[in-house]
C-alpha positions as CSV (number, residue, x, y, z in Angstrom):
1,M,0.0,0.0,0.0
2,T,1.2,3.5,-0.7
3,I,1.5,6.2,2.0
4,Q,-1.7,7.8,0.8
5,E,-3.6,4.5,1.0
6,L,-2.2,3.8,4.5
7,E,-3.2,7.2,5.7
8,K,-6.7,6.8,4.2
9,K,-7.1,3.4,5.9
10,R,-5.8,4.8,9.2
11,T,-8.3,7.7,9.1
12,E,-11.2,5.3,8.4
13,L,-10.2,3.1,11.3
14,Y,-10.0,6.1,13.7
15,T,-13.3,7.5,12.5
16,Q,-15.0,4.1,13.1
17,L,-13.5,4.0,16.6
18,M,-14.7,7.5,17.4
19,D,-18.2,6.7,16.1
20,K,-18.4,3.7,18.5
21,K,-17.1,5.9,21.3
22,K,-19.9,8.5,20.6
23,I,-22.5,5.7,20.7
24,I,-21.3,4.5,24.1
25,E,-21.3,8.0,25.4
26,A,-24.8,8.6,24.1
27,E,-26.0,5.5,25.9
28,K,-24.4,6.9,29.1
29,R,-22.6,3.7,29.9
30,S,-19.0,2.4,30.3
31,P,-17.7,0.2,27.4
32,T,-17.8,-3.5,27.9
33,Q,-14.6,-5.6,28.1
34,E,-15.3,-6.8,24.6
35,E,-15.6,-3.3,23.4
36,R,-12.3,-2.3,25.1
37,D,-10.5,-5.3,23.6
38,E,-11.8,-4.4,20.1
39,A,-10.8,-0.8,20.6
40,N,-7.3,-1.8,21.7
41,K,-7.0,-4.0,18.5
42,V,-8.0,-1.1,16.3
43,L,-5.5,1.2,18.1
44,D,-2.7,-1.4,17.7
45,E,-3.5,-1.5,13.9
46,I,-3.4,2.3,13.7
47,H,-0.1,2.3,15.5
48,G,1.2,-0.3,13.1
49,M,0.1,1.7,10.1
50,T,1.7,4.8,11.6
51,A,5.0,2.9,11.9
52,D,4.8,1.8,8.2
53,I,4.0,5.4,7.2
54,E,7.0,6.7,9.2
55,G,9.3,4.1,7.7
56,A,8.2,5.0,4.2
57,A,8.8,8.7,4.9
58,L,12.2,8.3,6.6
59,E,14.2,9.7,3.7
60,E,11.9,12.7,3.5
61,R,12.3,13.4,7.3
62,I,16.1,13.1,7.1
63,A,16.1,15.7,4.2
64,N,13.9,18.0,6.1
65,T,15.9,17.7,9.3
66,D,19.2,18.3,7.4
67,K,17.7,21.4,6.0
68,L,16.5,22.6,9.4
69,M,19.9,22.0,10.9
70,K,21.7,24.0,8.2
71,E,19.2,26.9,8.6
72,S,19.7,26.8,12.3
73,K,23.5,27.0,12.0
74,R,23.2,30.2,9.9
75,E,20.8,31.8,12.4
76,P,20.8,30.2,15.9
77,V,17.4,29.9,17.5
78,R,17.2,31.1,21.1
79,P,14.9,29.7,23.8
80,D,12.4,32.5,23.0
81,V,10.6,30.1,20.7
82,K,7.7,32.4,20.1
83,R,9.8,34.2,17.5
84,G,9.2,32.9,14.0
85,V,7.0,30.0,15.1
86,D,4.8,28.6,12.4
87,E,1.7,27.5,14.4
88,T,0.5,25.3,11.5
89,R,3.6,23.0,11.7
90,H,3.5,19.8,13.8
91,F,5.7,16.9,14.4
92,R,4.8,13.9,12.3
93,S,5.5,11.5,15.2
94,F,6.2,11.4,18.9
95,G,9.7,10.0,18.1
96,E,10.5,13.0,15.9
97,Q,9.5,15.3,18.8
98,L,11.7,13.4,21.2
99,I,14.7,13.6,18.9
100,S,14.1,17.4,18.6
101,A,14.1,17.7,22.4
102,Y,17.4,15.7,22.4
103,R,19.0,18.0,19.9
104,A,17.9,21.0,21.9
105,A,19.7,19.6,24.9
106,V,22.9,18.7,22.9
107,S,23.3,21.8,20.8
108,G,21.1,24.5,22.2
109,V,19.3,24.6,18.8
110,V,15.6,24.7,19.6
111,D,13.2,23.4,16.9
112,P,10.5,26.1,16.6
113,R,7.9,23.4,16.8
114,L,8.9,22.7,20.4
115,T,6.9,24.5,23.1
116,Y,8.5,25.3,26.4
117,R,7.0,24.7,29.7
118,A,8.8,27.5,31.6
119,S,10.2,26.3,34.9
120,G,13.7,27.4,35.8
121,M,15.0,27.0,32.3
122,T,18.1,28.9,31.2
123,E,19.6,29.6,27.8
124,A,23.0,28.3,29.0
125,V,21.7,24.9,29.8
126,P,19.0,23.8,27.3
127,G,18.3,20.6,29.3
128,D,16.9,22.7,32.1
129,G,13.9,23.6,29.9
130,G,11.0,21.2,29.6
131,F,8.8,20.8,26.6
132,L,5.1,20.1,26.3
133,V,4.3,16.9,24.5
134,Q,2.4,17.8,21.3
135,T,-1.3,17.7,22.1
136,D,-2.3,14.8,19.8
137,F,0.7,12.7,21.1
138,S,-0.2,13.6,24.7
139,A,-3.8,12.6,24.2
140,E,-2.8,9.3,22.8
141,L,-0.3,8.5,25.6
142,L,-3.0,9.3,28.2
143,R,-5.6,7.3,26.4
144,R,-3.3,4.3,26.4
145,I,-2.6,4.8,30.2
146,Y,-6.3,4.9,31.0
147,E,-7.7,2.4,28.5
148,T,-5.2,-0.5,28.7
149,N,-5.0,-0.7,32.5
150,A,-7.5,-3.0,34.2
151,V,-7.7,-0.7,37.3
152,V,-7.2,2.8,35.9
153,S,-9.6,2.3,33.1
154,R,-12.5,1.7,35.6
155,V,-12.2,4.9,37.6
156,R,-14.2,8.0,37.0
157,R,-11.8,10.5,35.3
158,I,-12.3,14.2,35.4
159,P,-9.9,16.4,33.3
160,V,-8.9,19.7,34.9
161,S,-8.4,22.7,32.6
162,G,-7.5,26.3,32.8
163,N,-5.3,27.7,35.6
164,A,-6.7,25.4,38.3
165,N,-4.4,23.1,40.2
166,G,-7.1,21.0,41.7
167,L,-10.8,20.5,41.9
168,K,-13.4,21.1,44.6
169,M,-16.9,19.5,44.4
170,N,-19.9,19.0,46.6
171,A,-21.0,15.4,47.4
172,V,-24.0,14.2,49.4
173,A,-23.0,13.5,53.0
174,E,-24.9,10.3,53.4
175,S,-23.6,7.7,55.9
176,S,-26.9,6.0,56.7
177,R,-30.1,4.9,54.9
178,A,-32.2,5.2,58.0
179,N,-35.2,7.5,57.9
180,G,-34.1,11.1,58.1
181,S,-30.6,10.3,57.1
182,R,-30.9,9.5,53.4
183,W,-29.2,12.2,51.2
184,G,-27.8,13.5,54.5
185,G,-31.2,14.5,55.9
186,I,-34.1,14.3,53.4
187,L,-37.2,12.8,54.8
188,A,-40.5,11.9,53.1
189,Y,-43.4,10.8,55.4
190,W,-47.0,10.0,55.5
191,L,-49.2,12.7,56.9
192,A,-52.7,12.7,58.2
193,E,-55.2,15.3,57.1
194,A,-54.5,18.7,58.5
195,G,-51.2,17.4,60.0
196,T,-48.2,19.6,60.5
197,K,-45.5,19.4,57.9
198,T,-41.9,19.1,58.9
199,A,-39.1,20.4,56.6
200,S,-36.0,18.5,55.8
201,A,-32.9,19.2,53.6
202,P,-30.0,17.3,52.1
203,K,-26.6,17.6,53.6
204,F,-23.4,18.1,51.6
205,R,-19.7,17.6,52.1
206,Q,-16.9,19.0,50.0
207,I,-14.4,16.8,48.1
208,E,-11.1,18.5,47.4
209,L,-8.5,17.1,45.0
210,S,-5.1,18.8,44.5
211,L,-2.9,17.8,41.6
212,K,0.2,15.7,42.5
213,K,3.2,15.2,40.3
214,L,3.9,11.7,38.9
215,I,7.4,11.4,37.3
216,G,8.5,9.0,34.6
217,L,12.2,8.7,33.7
218,C,13.8,6.6,31.0
219,Y,17.0,6.4,29.1
220,A,17.8,6.1,25.4
221,S,21.1,5.0,23.9
222,D,22.8,7.0,21.1
223,E,22.0,4.1,18.8
224,L,18.3,4.3,19.6
225,L,18.3,8.0,19.1
226,E,19.3,7.4,15.4
227,D,15.9,5.9,14.7
228,S,12.8,8.0,15.7
229,V,10.4,5.1,15.1
230,A,12.3,2.7,17.4
231,L,12.7,5.5,20.0
232,E,9.0,6.2,20.0
233,A,8.1,2.6,20.3
234,V,10.4,2.0,23.3
235,I,9.4,5.2,25.2
236,R,5.7,4.8,24.5
237,E,5.7,1.2,25.9
238,G,8.0,1.9,28.8
239,F,6.4,5.2,29.8
240,N,2.8,3.9,29.6
241,E,3.6,0.7,31.5
242,E,5.4,2.5,34.3
243,I,3.0,5.4,34.7
244,G,0.0,3.0,34.4
245,F,1.5,0.8,37.1
246,R,2.1,3.7,39.5
247,L,-1.4,5.0,39.0
248,Q,-2.8,1.5,39.6
249,D,-0.8,1.2,42.8
250,S,-2.0,4.6,44.1
251,I,-5.7,3.8,43.4
252,I,-5.3,0.6,45.5
253,N,-2.7,1.5,48.1
254,G,-2.1,5.3,47.9
255,T,-1.6,7.0,51.2
256,G,-3.0,10.4,50.2
257,A,0.3,12.1,51.2
258,G,1.9,13.4,48.0
259,M,-0.1,10.9,46.0
260,P,-3.7,9.9,45.5
261,L,-5.7,8.3,48.3
262,G,-6.2,4.6,47.7
263,I,-9.2,2.5,48.6
264,M,-7.1,0.4,51.1
265,T,-6.6,3.5,53.2
266,S,-10.1,5.0,52.6
267,G,-12.6,5.5,55.4
268,A,-15.2,3.8,53.2
269,L,-13.4,0.5,53.2
270,V,-15.3,-2.5,54.7
271,T,-13.1,-5.3,56.0
272,L,-14.4,-8.8,56.8
273,T,-12.6,-11.3,59.0
274,R,-11.8,-14.4,56.9
275,N,-12.8,-17.8,58.2
276,T,-9.3,-19.3,58.2
277,A,-6.0,-17.5,58.1
278,S,-4.1,-17.7,54.8
279,H,-7.0,-19.2,52.9
280,V,-10.0,-17.9,51.0
281,Y,-13.2,-19.9,51.2
282,A,-16.7,-19.7,49.7
283,E,-18.0,-18.3,52.9
284,D,-15.5,-15.4,52.6
285,I,-16.6,-14.7,49.0
286,I,-20.3,-14.7,49.9
287,G,-19.6,-12.5,52.9
288,M,-17.8,-10.0,50.8
289,W,-20.5,-10.0,48.1
290,S,-23.2,-9.3,50.8
291,R,-21.3,-6.2,52.0
292,L,-20.9,-4.7,48.6
293,Y,-23.5,-1.9,48.2
294,A,-26.1,-3.5,45.8
295,P,-26.3,-0.6,43.2
296,C,-22.5,-1.0,42.8
297,R,-22.6,-4.7,41.8
298,P,-23.1,-4.2,38.1
299,N,-19.8,-2.2,37.8
300,S,-17.8,-4.2,40.3
301,A,-14.8,-6.5,39.8
302,W,-12.6,-8.8,42.0
303,F,-9.0,-7.8,42.1
304,I,-6.6,-10.4,43.4
305,N,-2.9,-11.2,43.9
306,Q,-2.0,-14.2,41.8
307,D,-1.2,-16.0,45.0
308,V,-4.9,-16.3,45.6
309,E,-5.7,-18.2,42.4
310,P,-5.0,-21.7,43.7
311,E,-7.5,-21.0,46.5
312,L,-10.2,-20.1,44.0
313,H,-9.6,-23.2,41.9
314,K,-10.0,-25.4,44.9
315,M,-13.0,-23.6,46.3
316,G,-16.2,-25.5,47.0
317,L,-19.5,-24.4,48.6
318,E,-21.0,-25.6,51.9
319,T,-17.6,-26.8,53.3
320,K,-14.4,-25.3,54.5
321,T,-12.5,-28.2,53.2
322,P,-11.6,-27.2,49.6
323,I,-12.2,-30.6,48.0
324,A,-16.0,-31.0,48.0
325,G,-19.2,-29.1,47.4
326,A,-20.5,-27.1,44.4
327,L,-18.1,-25.3,42.1
328,V,-17.8,-21.6,43.1
329,Y,-15.1,-20.1,40.9
330,M,-15.5,-20.2,37.1
331,P,-12.0,-20.1,35.6
332,P,-11.3,-18.2,32.3
333,G,-11.9,-20.0,29.1
334,G,-13.9,-23.2,28.9
335,L,-17.5,-22.7,30.1
336,S,-17.1,-19.1,31.0
337,Q,-15.7,-18.0,27.6
338,A,-14.3,-14.8,29.1
339,P,-10.9,-13.1,29.4
340,Y,-11.1,-13.3,33.2
341,G,-12.4,-15.9,35.7
342,T,-15.7,-14.9,37.4
343,L,-17.1,-14.9,40.9
344,M,-20.8,-13.9,41.3
345,G,-20.7,-13.2,37.6
346,R,-18.1,-10.4,38.0
347,P,-14.6,-10.6,36.5
348,V,-11.6,-11.8,38.7
349,I,-8.6,-9.8,37.6
350,P,-5.1,-10.6,38.9
351,I,-3.0,-7.4,39.5
352,E,0.4,-7.0,41.0
353,V,-0.5,-4.3,43.5
354,C,-2.8,-6.6,45.6
355,Q,-1.2,-7.9,48.8
356,T,0.2,-11.4,49.0
357,M,-2.1,-14.3,50.1
358,G,-3.3,-14.2,53.7
359,T,-2.8,-10.4,53.9
360,S,-5.5,-7.8,54.0
361,G,-5.9,-6.7,50.4
362,D,-5.0,-10.0,48.8
363,I,-8.6,-10.1,47.4
364,I,-10.6,-6.9,46.8
365,L,-14.2,-6.5,45.6
366,A,-14.6,-3.0,44.3
367,D,-16.7,-0.7,42.1
368,L,-14.0,1.7,40.8
369,S,-16.6,4.0,39.2
370,Q,-16.9,5.3,42.8
371,Y,-13.3,6.4,42.6
372,I,-12.6,9.9,41.2
373,M,-9.3,10.8,39.4
374,I,-8.4,14.2,38.0
375,D,-5.6,15.1,35.6
376,K,-4.5,18.3,34.0
377,G,-3.4,19.2,30.5
378,G,-0.8,17.1,28.7
379,L,2.4,15.6,29.6
380,Q,5.5,17.6,30.3
381,S,8.8,16.3,29.0
382,A,12.4,17.3,29.2
383,S,15.7,15.7,28.1
384,S,19.2,15.8,29.5
385,I,22.5,14.4,28.0
386,H,24.5,15.0,31.3
387,F,23.1,12.3,33.7
388,K,24.2,9.3,31.6
389,F,27.0,11.0,29.6
390,T,29.5,8.2,30.4
391,T,27.3,5.5,28.9
392,D,26.2,7.4,25.8
393,E,22.6,7.7,27.0
394,T,20.1,10.5,27.1
395,A,17.5,10.9,29.8
396,F,13.9,11.7,29.0
397,R,11.7,12.8,31.9
398,F,7.9,12.9,31.8
399,V,5.7,14.7,34.3
400,F,2.0,13.8,34.7
401,R,-0.1,15.8,37.2
402,V,-2.9,13.8,38.7
403,D,-4.8,13.1,41.9
404,G,-7.6,10.8,43.1
405,Q,-9.7,9.5,46.0
406,P,-12.8,7.4,46.6
407,W,-16.1,9.2,46.1
408,W,-17.3,7.7,49.4
409,S,-15.8,9.0,52.7
410,T,-17.4,6.4,54.9
411,A,-19.2,3.1,54.8
412,L,-23.0,3.2,54.6
413,V,-25.4,2.0,57.3
414,P,-28.3,0.2,55.5
415,F,-32.0,0.9,56.1
416,K,-32.4,-2.6,57.6
417,G,-29.8,-4.8,59.2
418,T,-27.8,-1.9,60.6
419,S,-25.1,-4.2,62.1
420,N,-23.4,-4.7,58.7
421,T,-22.3,-1.6,56.9
422,L,-22.1,-1.5,53.1
423,S,-19.5,0.0,50.7
424,P,-18.2,0.0,47.1
425,F,-14.9,-1.4,48.5
426,V,-14.7,-4.7,50.4
427,V,-11.7,-6.7,51.5
428,L,-10.8,-9.6,53.8
429,S,-8.7,-9.0,56.9
């Protein structure tokens, strides 16, 4: 296929993907796992086509870069990049932008397409100046972080724009479903004829999120820097994997100090005492399911450490001896025909950040749509040739500003059966 045919095919695939996204948004629902898998396949195909297009256009890029370097030598460009910037010009690929950032650090020659993120930068040391990742590349990186991570993709994401460094929002202060406590204080009641009416009102609390800084740092050898396509592939994969991992860990285990507040440290967490130490039995699973707030069940999932999987495969109902009774856990494949095993019809997803077997947090039942995460703008990147000078490597640093916390601040006392509180987040002790 020619470059023009590849570009046309890529545009068609992207348009189809966006059309499906609009349909899902119009239906006011989250995409199914099947829809997520299909979207990831389309995105992989688009990225493959992009690599083919970049490879075919390599000679043209080299010629353009050579011309740019010759022009820059005749008239050096200073860090005041606003001078002479052609706003209609964009980098063809993320790799091309990374190499331009590298050249700015090496020679002080700043490509006019690079946009500074002013923060202590100096003309003498170009590596001190950060660059904003081009908007479309930034959006693609963030989309991969949010869509390909089994935990991060399930949270409620709220982008922050403008000059704000955080977000404040009002939430209903409801901790009990008892009469007079729903919605924090609203009460409806039956009234006899000519009876006296009693006013009631909802009660609100304020949720405050302040952006924290998540840093990603990676190194590229001089050999890798010679190929923008390879450089882009390595940094895309490495950056997305590491940033996604740290976000996932913060959603589950974050302390709230300099990082998001995780569900394991949330005041809304419900913890059940397991029947037997270092084991998970059917009674434990049923107990956890009964403490999950019922409206949260359709969006819930089980998150486990892989250490727990042997316990699930041996699990039987109506006995604590894991060799008899009805089958409880449905493993992936076979009868379930799903990418994950299931418990109570909800997916069982192994993740690294769950605690080891027998520790609180080894198995978590959670509705992560009740977790709020904010992020702002694009990614901030900077490069330096100094840190790994002796090994012929260049350091690329990425900054992502984000924060998050559970929507619930406390567990909920039900209308009946007040001895057992309910929550979107349930674990075993």
